C-alpha positions as CSV (number, residue, x, y, z in Angstrom):
1,M,0.0,0.0,0.0
2,P,1.5,3.3,-1.0
3,K,1.9,6.0,1.7
4,L,-0.3,9.0,1.4
5,S,2.8,11.2,1.5
6,A,4.0,9.6,-1.7
7,T,2.0,12.1,-3.7
8,L,4.4,14.8,-2.4
9,L,7.7,13.2,-3.2
10,L,10.1,15.7,-4.7
11,C,7.3,18.2,-4.7
12,A,9.1,21.2,-3.3
13,S,7.4,24.6,-3.4
14,L,8.2,28.2,-2.4
15,Y,6.1,29.9,0.2
16,A,6.3,31.6,3.7
17,A,6.9,28.6,6.0
18,T,4.5,29.2,8.9
19,D,3.0,26.1,10.6
20,A,-0.4,26.9,9.1
21,E,1.1,27.1,5.6
22,V,3.0,23.8,6.0
23,V,-0.3,22.1,6.9
24,S,-2.1,23.9,4.0
25,F,0.6,22.8,1.5
26,L,0.5,19.1,2.7
27,K,-3.3,19.1,2.5
28,K,-3.3,20.5,-1.0
29,G,-0.7,18.0,-2.2
30,I,-2.2,14.9,-0.5
31,G,-5.8,16.0,-1.0
32,G,-5.3,16.3,-4.7
33,N,-5.5,12.5,-4.9
34,P,-9.2,11.7,-5.8
35,S,-9.0,8.5,-3.9
36,I,-8.5,10.3,-0.6
37,S,-11.2,11.8,1.5
38,N,-11.8,13.1,5.1
39,L,-8.1,14.3,5.2
40,Q,-6.7,15.6,8.5
41,V,-3.1,16.8,8.8
42,D,-1.6,17.9,12.2
43,I,1.9,19.0,13.3
44,N,2.9,16.9,16.3
45,G,6.2,18.8,16.8
46,K,9.3,20.2,15.2
47,Q,13.0,20.4,15.8
48,N,16.0,22.2,14.5
49,V,18.2,20.0,12.3
50,S,21.6,19.8,14.0
51,G,24.4,20.8,11.6
52,M,21.9,22.1,9.0
53,N,21.6,25.8,9.6
54,G,18.1,27.1,9.0
55,W,16.4,23.7,8.6
56,Q,13.6,22.4,10.8
57,A,12.1,18.9,10.9
58,Y,8.3,18.9,11.1
59,F,6.7,15.8,12.5
60,V,3.3,15.4,10.9
61,S,0.4,13.0,11.4
62,I,-1.8,12.3,8.4
63,E,-5.2,10.7,8.8
64,A,-7.6,10.0,5.9
65,D,-9.9,7.5,4.2
66,L,-8.4,5.9,1.1
67,K,-10.3,4.1,-1.6
68,Q,-8.4,1.4,-3.4
69,G,-10.3,-0.6,-6.0
70,G,-13.4,-1.7,-4.2
71,D,-12.0,-1.3,-0.7
72,N,-12.2,1.7,1.6
73,R,-9.5,1.9,4.2
74,H,-8.8,4.3,7.1
75,I,-5.2,5.4,7.1
76,N,-3.2,6.8,10.0
77,Q,0.4,7.7,9.2
78,N,3.2,9.8,10.5
79,G,5.9,11.5,8.4
80,T,8.8,13.9,8.6
81,Y,9.1,17.0,6.4
82,F,12.0,19.4,6.3
83,V,11.5,23.1,6.0
84,S,14.0,26.0,5.4
85,G,12.8,29.4,4.5
86,D,10.5,29.0,1.5
87,V,11.4,25.3,0.8
88,I,9.8,22.1,1.9
89,A,11.3,18.6,1.2
90,P,10.2,15.1,2.2
91,E,13.8,14.0,2.6
92,L,17.1,15.6,3.7
93,V,20.5,14.0,3.2
94,N,24.0,15.2,4.2
95,L,26.0,15.4,1.0
96,K,29.3,14.8,2.7
97,T,28.4,12.0,5.1
98,G,25.4,10.4,3.3
99,E,23.5,10.6,6.6
100,R,19.7,10.6,6.0
101,Y,18.1,12.9,8.5
102,N,14.8,11.1,8.2
103,D,16.4,8.1,9.9
104,I,17.9,10.0,12.8
105,M,15.3,12.5,13.7
106,A,12.2,11.8,15.7
107,P,9.8,13.8,18.0
108,G,10.7,13.9,21.7
109,F,9.4,10.8,23.6
110,N,5.9,11.3,24.9
111,N,6.0,11.0,28.7
112,A,2.6,9.4,28.6
113,F,4.1,6.3,27.1
114,Y,6.4,5.6,30.1
115,T,3.8,3.2,31.6
116,K,4.1,0.7,34.4
117,A,3.2,-2.1,32.0
118,N,6.2,-1.2,29.8
119,L,8.7,-0.8,32.6
120,I,10.8,-4.0,32.5
121,S,13.7,-3.1,34.7
122,G,14.9,-0.3,37.0
123,N,13.1,2.2,39.1
124,A,10.6,4.6,37.5
125,N,12.5,7.5,39.1
126,A,15.9,6.3,37.9
127,E,18.5,8.8,36.6
128,H,17.9,7.9,32.9
129,K,14.9,6.6,31.0
130,V,15.5,4.3,28.1
131,A,12.8,3.3,25.7
132,V,13.4,0.2,23.5
133,F,11.4,-0.9,20.5
134,S,12.2,-4.4,19.3
135,D,11.1,-7.4,17.4
136,P,12.2,-10.7,19.1
137,L,12.9,-12.4,15.7
138,C,14.8,-9.5,14.2
139,P,18.5,-10.6,13.7
140,F,19.7,-7.1,14.7
141,C,17.5,-7.2,17.8
142,R,18.8,-10.6,18.8
143,R,22.3,-9.3,18.8
144,F,21.5,-6.0,20.5
145,A,18.7,-6.4,22.9
146,P,19.8,-9.3,25.2
147,E,23.1,-7.7,26.0
148,A,21.8,-4.1,26.4
149,L,18.8,-5.1,28.4
150,A,20.8,-7.4,30.7
151,Y,23.4,-4.7,31.3
152,M,20.9,-1.9,32.2
153,A,18.9,-4.2,34.4
154,K,22.0,-4.5,36.7
155,Y,21.7,-0.8,37.5
156,P,18.1,0.0,38.6
157,K,19.0,3.4,40.1
158,T,20.6,4.4,36.8
159,F,18.3,3.1,34.1
160,A,14.5,2.8,33.9
161,V,14.0,0.6,30.9
162,Y,10.7,0.7,29.0
163,Y,10.1,-2.0,26.4
164,Y,7.7,-1.8,23.5
165,H,6.8,-4.9,21.3
166,F,7.2,-4.0,17.7
167,P,6.9,-7.1,15.5
168,L,7.8,-6.6,11.9
169,A,4.9,-8.7,10.6
170,Q,5.9,-8.5,6.9
171,L,9.4,-9.7,7.6
172,H,8.9,-12.0,10.6
173,P,5.2,-13.1,10.7
174,A,5.8,-15.3,13.7
175,S,6.8,-12.4,15.8
176,V,3.3,-11.1,16.2
177,S,2.1,-14.1,18.1
178,L,5.4,-14.4,19.9
179,C,5.0,-10.9,21.2
180,K,1.4,-11.6,22.3
181,A,2.6,-14.7,24.1
182,A,5.3,-12.6,25.9
183,I,2.7,-10.1,27.0
184,A,0.4,-12.9,28.3
185,A,3.3,-14.4,30.2
186,E,4.3,-11.1,31.7
187,Q,0.7,-10.6,32.9
188,N,0.8,-14.1,34.4
189,G,3.8,-13.0,36.5
190,I,6.5,-14.9,34.7
191,D,10.0,-13.3,35.3
192,D,12.5,-12.1,32.7
193,V,10.1,-12.7,29.8
194,T,11.6,-9.9,27.6
195,L,15.1,-11.3,27.8
196,K,14.2,-15.0,27.4
197,M,11.9,-14.5,24.4
198,Y,14.9,-13.9,22.3
199,Q,15.9,-17.5,22.9
200,V,12.6,-18.9,21.5
201,D,13.5,-21.2,18.6
202,V,10.9,-20.7,16.0
203,N,11.0,-20.0,12.2
204,A,10.4,-16.3,11.7
205,N,8.1,-17.2,8.7
206,E,5.9,-19.5,10.7
207,K,2.2,-18.6,10.6
208,D,0.7,-21.4,12.6
209,D,0.0,-19.8,16.0
210,Q,-0.1,-23.2,17.8
211,K,3.5,-24.0,16.6
212,I,4.7,-20.6,17.7
213,L,3.0,-21.0,21.1
214,D,4.5,-24.5,21.5
215,A,8.0,-23.1,20.9
216,F,7.3,-20.3,23.5
217,N,6.0,-22.7,26.1
218,K,9.0,-25.0,25.5
219,T,11.4,-22.2,26.3
220,F,9.5,-20.8,29.3
221,K,8.0,-24.1,30.6
222,T,4.6,-22.5,30.5
223,K,1.2,-23.7,29.4
224,L,-0.2,-20.8,27.5
225,T,-3.0,-21.5,25.1
226,L,-4.3,-19.8,22.0
227,V,-7.1,-18.3,24.2
228,D,-4.4,-16.5,26.2
229,L,-3.2,-14.8,23.0
230,K,-6.7,-13.4,22.5
231,R,-7.2,-12.2,26.1
232,P,-8.6,-8.7,26.1
233,S,-5.8,-7.4,28.4
234,V,-3.2,-8.9,26.1
235,L,-4.7,-7.3,22.9
236,K,-5.0,-4.0,24.7
237,Q,-1.3,-3.9,25.7
238,F,-0.3,-5.0,22.2
239,E,-2.4,-2.3,20.6
240,L,-1.0,0.3,23.0
241,D,2.6,-0.7,22.0
242,Q,1.6,-0.3,18.3
243,K,0.1,3.1,19.0
244,T,3.4,4.2,20.7
245,V,5.3,2.9,17.6
246,T,3.1,5.0,15.3
247,T,3.1,8.2,17.4
248,M,6.9,8.1,18.0
249,M,7.4,7.4,14.3
250,V,9.4,4.3,14.8
251,N,10.0,2.5,11.5
252,G,12.7,-0.1,12.3
253,T,14.1,-2.3,15.0
254,P,15.8,-2.0,17.3
255,T,15.0,1.7,18.0
256,V,16.1,3.3,21.2
257,F,15.2,6.6,22.8
258,F,17.5,7.8,25.6
259,D,16.1,10.4,28.0
260,G,13.4,11.3,25.5
261,Q,15.6,11.7,22.4
262,K,16.2,9.2,19.7
263,D,19.6,7.5,20.0
264,P,20.5,6.4,16.4
265,K,23.6,4.6,17.5
266,K,21.9,2.9,20.4
267,T,25.0,3.3,22.6
268,K,24.3,6.2,24.9
269,Y,23.6,3.8,27.8
270,K,27.3,2.7,27.6
271,D,28.6,6.2,28.2
272,V,26.7,6.6,31.5
273,K,28.4,6.4,34.9
274,V,26.4,3.7,36.6
275,Q,25.5,3.5,40.3
C-alpha cells in the first residue's frame, strides 16, 4: 500500500513557511488525490536539524480515508518533512556523510508512554529513562537487545528501561504471536520474559499460532493456550505498544530513545556512569 505522502515526493514549493502554511501545503498535495477523503493533517512537533543551519524537521500526522479498488480503508500515518525558509522537502541528506536525517530525527518521547506495564527493569525515578522498540525475531535485535537489556537491568538506580513490542509482521510473521505470548506471560507474573523470548527457537516465517506458542511454552516451561493470546488485556497492551510505535514514528528495529531523544547509534547507555 503506498503511503499517502508519496503524492508529495520531490514536490518542493516556495512559500512563507509558517506552521499553518505547512499544513495547508500538505493538505493540498495529498488531498489532490481523488482516492483520498476526510483528510486531516496535524503537526505533532518540530525540531531544528543539527548541523543544517536554518532547517527544521516537522513531525506530521496524516489521517484519511483511502479508496483502493473496491476497498475503503482508514489510514493513519506519520511522516517527517524538512522546511527551510521557503522550501519544503520530504527527505534531507547530508551530501558529505550520506547521513539521511529522516532516519535519525524523531519527536521527543511522549512521557505518557512511560507506563508501568512497559517498565521491564529499573526504578521509575531512575536517573535515565530508556525506551526500547524491538522485534524478538529481528536478527539485529537478537544481537543488541539481550546484551543491552541485561546490562541496564543491573543498575536499577541508573536506568529505567521501558520496552515496546514492535513485531515486523511482513518480515517476521511469527513475531506477532510471539509478542502476544510474551505479554500474556508477563501478565501471568513470569519473570524475565523480555530477555528470554529472544531465545525462543521458531521459524520467523511460521504462521501457525499453535506451533509458535509451542515453541514459546517449551522455552518458558509455561502452558499458555491460544485463548491467552486473544485475552482482552493482552490485545489492549499489544495495541498500546503499536500506538506508541506510530506516534513516535518508529520504523525499524531495534530503535532506542535515551532520555526522551532518539539514539540512532543505540550506545548512549554505555557512556553513563552507573550507580
